[in-house]
C-alpha positions as CSV (number, residue, x, y, z in Angstrom):
1,S,85.5,29.4,60.1
2,A,86.6,30.6,56.3
3,K,88.4,27.3,55.7
4,G,87.4,26.3,52.2
5,L,85.4,29.2,51.4
6,E,85.9,31.8,48.6
7,F,84.5,35.2,48.4
8,E,83.8,37.3,45.3
9,A,86.1,40.1,46.9
10,V,88.4,40.2,50.0
11,F,89.8,43.3,51.8
12,A,93.2,42.7,53.5
13,I,94.1,45.5,55.4
14,G,97.2,46.2,57.6
15,W,100.0,44.5,55.5
16,F,103.1,46.5,56.8
17,E,105.9,45.2,58.8
18,E,105.7,44.5,62.5
19,M,101.7,43.9,61.8
20,L,102.0,41.3,59.2
21,P,104.3,39.6,60.0
22,H,103.3,40.5,63.5
23,F,106.2,42.0,65.5
24,K,106.3,38.9,67.9
25,A,106.8,36.6,64.8
26,L,109.8,38.9,64.3
27,G,111.1,38.3,67.5
28,K,110.9,42.0,68.7
29,Q,109.6,41.0,72.0
30,N,110.9,38.9,74.8
31,A,108.3,36.1,74.2
32,L,106.9,34.9,71.0
33,S,103.0,34.5,70.6
34,D,103.4,30.6,70.9
35,E,106.4,29.8,72.8
36,L,106.1,26.5,71.0
37,L,107.4,28.1,67.8
38,T,110.9,29.1,66.7
39,P,111.0,32.4,65.2
40,D,111.3,30.7,61.7
41,E,108.4,28.7,62.5
42,A,106.5,31.7,63.9
43,L,107.2,33.7,60.5
44,A,106.2,30.6,58.4
45,E,102.9,30.6,60.1
46,E,102.3,34.4,59.6
47,R,103.1,33.6,55.9
48,R,100.6,30.7,55.8
49,L,98.0,33.1,57.2
50,A,98.7,35.7,54.8
51,Y,98.5,33.2,52.0
52,V,95.1,31.8,53.1
53,C,93.8,35.3,53.4
54,A,94.8,36.2,49.7
55,T,93.7,32.9,48.2
56,R,90.0,33.4,49.7
57,A,89.4,36.0,46.9
58,K,87.7,34.7,43.7
59,E,87.8,37.8,41.7
60,R,89.4,40.6,43.4
61,L,91.8,41.1,46.3
62,Y,92.3,44.5,48.1
63,V,95.4,44.7,50.0
64,S,96.3,48.0,52.1
65,S,99.2,49.2,54.1
66,V,100.2,52.3,55.7
67,R,103.0,54.9,55.4
68,L,102.8,56.0,59.1
69,Y,101.6,53.7,62.3
70,H,101.4,55.6,65.5
71,N,103.4,58.3,63.9
72,K,106.1,55.9,63.0
73,P,107.2,55.2,59.2
74,R,106.5,51.7,58.3
75,K,107.5,49.4,55.5
76,I,105.1,47.6,53.2
77,S,105.0,43.8,54.2
78,R,107.4,41.7,53.0
79,F,104.9,39.3,52.1
80,I,103.6,41.9,49.5
81,R,107.3,42.8,48.3
82,D,108.5,39.2,48.1
83,G,105.2,37.6,46.7
84,L,103.4,35.3,49.3
85,Y,105.3,32.1,48.2
């Protein structure tokens, strides 16, 4: 529903590995979220969704991550580390 829309500020939360990209797209579960996608396609779709989220911001983009999630250390999302493209 946000296609083509832009906002003054966008808050993107939960950008850490196994959340974005999601663990299913990383093949860490028996079945992918969409069985029609290969693991590479699933990862590319996660990257596309992250890019769409980030490009909705006109002025300010706030991105958050975590150090711990369910008491387990987490790494910042590869999409932040590597850039979105």
